[in-house]
C-alpha positions in Angstrom: 30.5 6.7 -4.5 31.6 4.5 -1.9 33.5 4.4 1.6 35.4 1.5 2.6 34.2 1.0 6.4 35.9 -2.4 7.3 35.2 -6.0 7.5 36.3 -6.3 3.8 32.5 -4.5 3.4 31.5 -1.6 1.2 28.7 1.0 1.6 27.2 3.4 -0.3 27.3 6.9 1.4 23.5 6.8 1.8 23.5 4.1 4.4 26.1 6.2 6.2 24.7 9.2 6.3 21.4 7.7 7.3 23.1 5.5 10.1 24.7 8.9 11.1 22.0 11.0 11.4 19.6 8.2 13.3 22.2 7.7 15.5 23.0 11.4 16.3 18.9 12.0 17.0 19.0 8.5 19.3 22.0 9.8 21.4 20.5 13.2 21.7 17.1 11.7 22.9 19.1 9.2 25.5 21.0 12.8 27.1 17.6 14.4 27.0 15.7 11.5 29.0 18.1 9.4 30.5 20.6 10.6 33.2 22.8 7.8 32.7 23.3 7.9 29.1 26.8 8.9 27.7 28.0 9.7 24.1 30.3 6.9 22.2 34.0 7.7 22.9 34.5 7.1 19.2 31.6 8.0 17.1 32.8 7.1 14.1 34.1 4.0 15.2 30.4 3.1 16.6 28.5 4.4 13.4 30.7 2.3 11.4 30.0 -0.7 13.2 26.0 0.1 13.2 26.8 0.6 9.3 28.7 -2.9 9.0 26.0 -4.6 11.2 23.0 -3.4 9.0 25.2 -4.7 6.0 25.8 -7.4 7.2 22.2 -8.5 8.3 20.9 -7.4 5.0 23.1 -9.6 2.9 22.9 -12.8 5.4 19.1 -12.6 5.9 17.7 -15.7 4.0 14.6 -13.6 2.5 17.0 -10.8 1.3 19.6 -12.6 0.4 17.9 -14.7 -2.3 16.1 -11.9 -3.4 16.9 -9.1 -5.9 15.5 -5.7 -6.7 14.4 -5.1 -10.4 12.6 -2.6 -12.4 9.4 -3.6 -13.8 6.2 -1.9 -15.8 3.3 -1.4 -14.0 -0.2 -0.3 -15.7 -3.4 -1.5 -15.6 -4.3 -5.2 -17.1 -8.0 -6.2 -17.7 -9.3 -9.1 -15.4 -10.4 -12.4 -17.3 -13.6 -12.7 -19.5 -16.6 -13.3 -17.1 -14.9 -11.6 -14.3 -14.9 -7.8 -13.4 -12.2 -6.2 -11.3 -12.6 -3.8 -8.0 -9.4 -1.5 -7.1 -9.5 -0.2 -4.0 -7.3 2.4 -1.8 -7.4 4.7 1.4 -8.2 8.6 1.2 -6.0 10.9 2.7 -5.8 14.6 3.0 -3.0 17.1 4.8 -1.9 13.6 6.2 -4.9 12.7 7.6 -6.6 9.0 6.6 -10.3 10.1 6.2 -12.0 7.7 3.5 -11.7 4.9 0.9 -12.7 5.1 -2.8 -12.9 2.2 -5.6 -13.0 1.5 -9.1 -15.0 -1.3 -11.1 -14.4 -2.1 -14.5 -14.8 -5.0 -16.7 -13.3 -7.4 -19.0 -13.4 -5.0 -21.7 -11.6 -2.4 -19.9 -14.9 -0.9 -19.9 -15.4 1.6 -17.0 -18.7 0.6 -14.8 -18.7 2.1 -11.3 -16.7 4.0 -9.0 -17.3 4.6 -5.6 -16.2 7.0 -2.5 -17.1 7.3 1.0 -15.4 9.0 4.0 -14.5 6.6 6.7 -13.5 9.6 9.5 -10.0 9.8 10.9 -8.3 6.3 11.1 -5.4 4.7 9.9 -4.4 3.6 6.0 -4.9 -0.3 7.2 -8.4 0.4 8.2 -9.5 3.0 5.3 -8.1 0.3 3.0 -10.3 -2.4 5.0 -13.4 -0.2 4.4 -12.8 0.5 0.6 -12.7 -3.4 0.4 -15.6 -3.7 2.4 -18.2 -0.9 0.7 -16.8 -2.3 -2.9 -17.7 -6.0 -2.1 -21.2 -4.8 -0.2 -22.2 -2.8 -3.4 -21.2 -4.8 -6.3 -22.4 -8.3 -4.7 -25.8 -6.4 -4.4 -25.9 -5.5 -8.2 -25.7 -9.3 -8.4 -21.9 -9.6 -10.0 -20.7 -13.4 -9.2 -17.2 -13.1 -10.2 -15.0 -10.0 -9.3 -11.0 -9.7 -8.6 -10.6 -7.5 -5.6 -7.2 -5.8 -5.6 -5.7 -3.5 -2.6 -2.5 -1.8 -3.1 -1.6 -2.8 0.2 0.0 -5.9 0.5 -0.9 -6.1 4.1 -4.2 -5.8 3.3 -4.5 -8.4 0.8 -2.5 -10.7 2.8 -4.8 -10.4 5.9 -8.0 -10.8 3.7 -6.6 -14.2 1.9 -5.6 -15.6 5.3 -7.7 -16.4 8.8 -5.9 -13.3 10.5 -8.2 -11.5 12.9 -6.8 -7.9 12.7 -5.9 -5.3 14.9 -8.6 -4.3 18.0 -9.7 -1.6 15.4 -10.2 -3.6 12.3 -11.4 -6.7 13.9 -15.1 -6.1 13.7 -15.0 -4.7 9.9 -12.6 -7.7 8.7 -15.7 -10.2 10.5 -18.4 -8.2 8.1 -15.8 -8.6 4.9 -15.5 -12.5 5.7 -19.2 -12.9 6.0 -19.6 -11.3 2.3 -16.3 -13.4 0.7 -18.4 -16.6 2.3 -21.3 -15.8 0.1 -22.1 -17.6 -3.1 -19.9 -15.9 -5.5 -16.2 -16.0 -6.5 -13.7 -13.4 -5.6 -10.3 -13.1 -5.8 -7.9 -11.1 -3.6 -4.8 -9.7 -5.0 -2.3 -7.3 -4.2 -1.7 -4.6 -7.0 1.0 -1.5 -7.0 -0.1 1.9 -7.1 1.1 2.4 -10.4 -1.5 0.4 -11.7 -4.3 1.4 -9.6 -4.0 5.6 -10.9 -8.0 5.8 -11.5 -9.1 4.7 -7.6 -6.0 6.7 -6.1 -7.3 9.9 -8.1 -10.6 9.7 -6.3 -8.8 11.1 -3.0 -10.4 14.6 -2.7 -13.8 13.2 -3.4 -13.5 10.8 -1.1 -12.6 13.0 1.5 -15.2 15.9 0.9 -18.1 13.6 0.4 -19.0 13.3 4.2 -20.1 9.5 5.5 -22.4 9.0 2.3 -21.4 6.6 -0.4 -20.8 8.2 -3.8 -21.2 6.5 -6.5 -19.6 7.8 -10.1 -21.4 6.0 -13.0 -19.3 7.7 -15.4 -15.7 8.7 -15.1 -14.9 12.1 -13.3 -13.9 14.9 -15.6 -10.2 14.5 -13.8 -10.0 11.1 -14.2 -10.7 10.7 -17.5 -7.4 11.3 -18.9 -6.0 8.6 -16.7 -8.5 6.2 -17.9 -7.4 6.8 -21.4 -3.7 6.0 -20.2 -4.9 2.5 -18.9 -6.5 2.1 -22.5 -3.8 2.7 -24.3 -1.5 1.0 -22.0 0.4 3.8 -20.6 3.2 2.0 -18.3 5.0 3.6 -15.3 8.6 2.1 -13.5 8.2 1.0 -10.4 11.4 -1.2 -8.3 10.2 -4.3 -6.6 12.0 -6.9 -5.2 12.1 -10.5 -6.4 
């Protein structure tokens, strides 16, 4: 159901409701902390103006105007022949980011190894970087020469593919990762949606409960076997992406 808001624009009730809630919250904060703040004379008109402004910017922005949302089937896909695939993720428990995890599989979809490690309290970006670092370090030591590194964070995959120095808390870790990437082997950095990363994602509790020791999983943990089987038979999950 839609609502006319003027300027020949039409807006879903969802956008109007979200904007109203945000406007009320923002006004309440201003009234509580700013003695000179006042409420708008016509609240409905002000909310309508904000929604029209948002909708106009949304559809006129060059990046958004040329893109569209599509539904795609996400599933695990094996690497090329001669390569291994490392999928990493950050781990959280009770709302706190406290670890990292990863799964390495081969060209025949076989399980090579999984790992998990606590990283202490940090943000999700740093936890994802720890997953990349621990995975690259360990499997480089095992002698693998061709690896695809998939992170489910677009920011992490973009940072590792560029020369960005990162944040203050991640700069040193990024330097260690790039030293590994510069070694004599081939590493491809890719972004992978969480729906195609179910096995690594399921190692969350192990990563959170295992302390700061790197725990290796030469065989799939029991609670991951059904997810591993789902990957093998090609089970897909729907995901909305912007193209």
